[in-house]
C-alpha positions, 0 to 999 in steps of 0.5 A, a space after each residue: 444663692 447669697 443673701 443680696 441687698 443694694 451694694 451701697 447698704 453694705 459698704 464699709 459694712 463687711 468686717 472680719 468673721 470671728 473665729 468661732 460662732 454662736 446663736 441668734 435669735 430675732 424676736 419679730 414682735 406682734 407678727 401674725 403666722 398667718 401673714 408668712 408664706 410658710 405658714 399658708 399666706 399666698 400674699 407674697 408679703 414675706 419672700 426674705 422669712 420665706 426663703 429663711 423657712 425653706 433653709 430652716 425647721 419649721 414649727 408649724 404650730 407654736 404658741 406663745 406663753 401669753 398676749 402682751 411683750 413683756 410676759 412672753 419674752 420672759 416666758 422665752 428667756 426662763 423657760 417659765 409660765 409668766 404667772 409662775 414668775 411674777 404677779 401679771 401686772 404693772 409690778 411684773 419683773 423677772 425675780 432675780 432667783 430666776 436662771 435665765 437663758 442669758 445667765 446659762 450662756 454667759 456663765 458658760 463663757 459665751 459672750 452675750 449682747 441683747 438689742 431691743 427696741 425699748 417699750 416692754 423689754 426696757 431693762 426695768 423689767 429685769 429682762 437684761 439680767 445675763 446679758 453682758 450689754 443690753 441696749 433698749 435706746 431704739 424706742 419702739 423702734 424697727 429691726 432696721 436700727 436693732 440690726 444695725 446695732 447687733 451688726 456693729 457689735 459683731 464687728 467690733 466685740 473682742 475675743 474668739 468666745 461664741 455668742 449669743 445674741 438676741 435682736 427684737 423690733 416693734 415693726 408690726 405693731 400698733 401702729 401699723 402704718 410703715 415708711 413708703 413704699 411699704 405704708 400704703 402699699 396694699 391700703 388707698 392713702 386717700 382713705 379718710 374714713 375712722 380706720 384710715 385715721 386710726 391707722 395713723 395714730 400711735 394706740 389707735 387700733 389698740 383702742 378697738 373693741 366690740 367692732 367700735 373704737 373708744 377714746 377711754 383708754 381704762 376700757 380693757 381693763 373695766 371690761 376685764 373686771 366684768 364676769 366675762 370680759 366677752 371680747 370686749 362686746 360690752 363696750 359700748 354699755 361702758 362708752 355710749 359715745 364709741 364709734 363703729 368701724 365699718 367693713 371698709 375700715 377694718 379692711 384698711 387697718 389689716 391692709 396697713 398691717 400687711 404693709 408693716 408685714 412687707 416692710 419687716 421683710 425687708 428689713 429682715 432680708 437686710 439683716 440676714 444679708 449683713 450676716 452673709 456678708 460677714 461670713 456668718 450666716 452659715 457659721 451660726 444657728 439662727 432663731 426667728 419667732 414672734 412673743 405674740 400675733 395681732 387681732 386684726 378684726 376678728 370678733 370686733 377686736 383689734 391688737 393683741 391684749 383681749 384675747 389669747 385666740 390663734 391670731 394672738 398666739 399661734 407665732 412662727 418658730 424657725 431654727 436654721 442650723 449652720 449651713 441650713 442643716 435639715 433646711 426644710 423639716 416641718 414639724 407639726 406637733 403643738 410646741 410652745 415658747 418656753 420650748 426654745 431655751 432648753 433647745 438652744 442649750 442643748 444646741 450649743 452643749 451647755 449645761 444649764 439646769 434651764 428646763 422649767 416648763 419647757 422641754 428640749 425640741 432637738 430630737 425633732 429638729 435633728 430627724 428623731 422623734 417629734 416632741 409635741 405636746 397634747 396642749 398648749 397654755 397661754 395666759 393674759 393680763 386681763 384675766 385670761 386663760 386658755 388651753 389649746 390642743 390639737 383640734 380645739 381651744 378653751 378659754 376662761 374669760 373674767 377669771 384671774 389666774 391667781 383667784 384661789 377658787 379658780 379650779 373649783 369654778 372650772 369644774 362646775 362652769 358651763 361651756 360658753 357660759 359666763 366665763 368658758 368659751 370654746 372654740 373647735 371640735 366639742 369632742 376635746 372639751 372634757 380633755 382641755 378643762 382637765 389640762 386647764 384645771 391641771 395647770 391651776 393646780 400646779 401653780 
């Protein structure tokens, strides 16, 4: 069955396909894995993404390297953990000396282009390096916009070289409210509560910590400087005027997010239909992923900067091979976004020394032995470091990853004391603590 959209969408859009194929990576910013039917959701939000998953190799337990767009994409493009690239603060930039995925493809003679929604993927951060074309003009934009630019590039590019194309969108990023009929598909448009007001405001949900909304934009950073970040539960000590959210407020914001997911899925289906109409869908490798997820009221937190829990770091990762080969294969071992670059180079047959902290997943994709990790590491700018194992997660809060005494502190810090928090199987704690210390020592 072909991907279909209304005929009016496609009129005048078809062009002769190129003679050689390529690789497309689609990054759906801030998309939680658990909102997709392929990851267990029964809400029916993502029919197009679920169909894509059925035709793909699905990595069930993929984890992002950070809880912020810039750092996770830097890891994706370089196969290196973000804190090993540069200081994770306002000065962060991918070092000019660090090879990137686009560098490797360009060096191998591939055509390269990126169409991104600006924001933290603007060229000022160095993520454009290696791309022959990098369009970041769709400021905080939708896949509807960036995919249209990408299809135009495919229609008009010169030559027959294979291509590496990167497309990004902010459709499920705060604010969550999207165009009708998706915006209020699951939320009451007549709701006048605090949650509804925040849902209509850019950055509104991002200022919810400890179950309360604060107008002070510096509050997360102030809390991160405390001995324990603690999910922002000290927000009212810093801002006594912080307004608590009711259960109805939380549910309303989560419902708006679900509408945004459904909107993005529709845009994704339109994009796949455009590729199909050009004869490309079954001739190229397509990777769909997210850079991080989103807290939706868990622990009194919204957005993604405040935690490294699964809601934020467990992300969808799907690889659709040409013709949907091996579609339906599901790999359940732990993998990370740093594994994507070496995997794509391996699939493309491009010889490049870009393995960094990552490893190729091709053996598992093609039906051989599954490649998996014993732990997955994520790092947050607000003094957060977390290690995820098969059955538990250990998170260090309020301790900077570049603290020269961090290893010594981790050796003696009591579990669930001022800095360490465990979620999951208590028996996993010694292994996870050892893995966290090993990561710190290897920096």
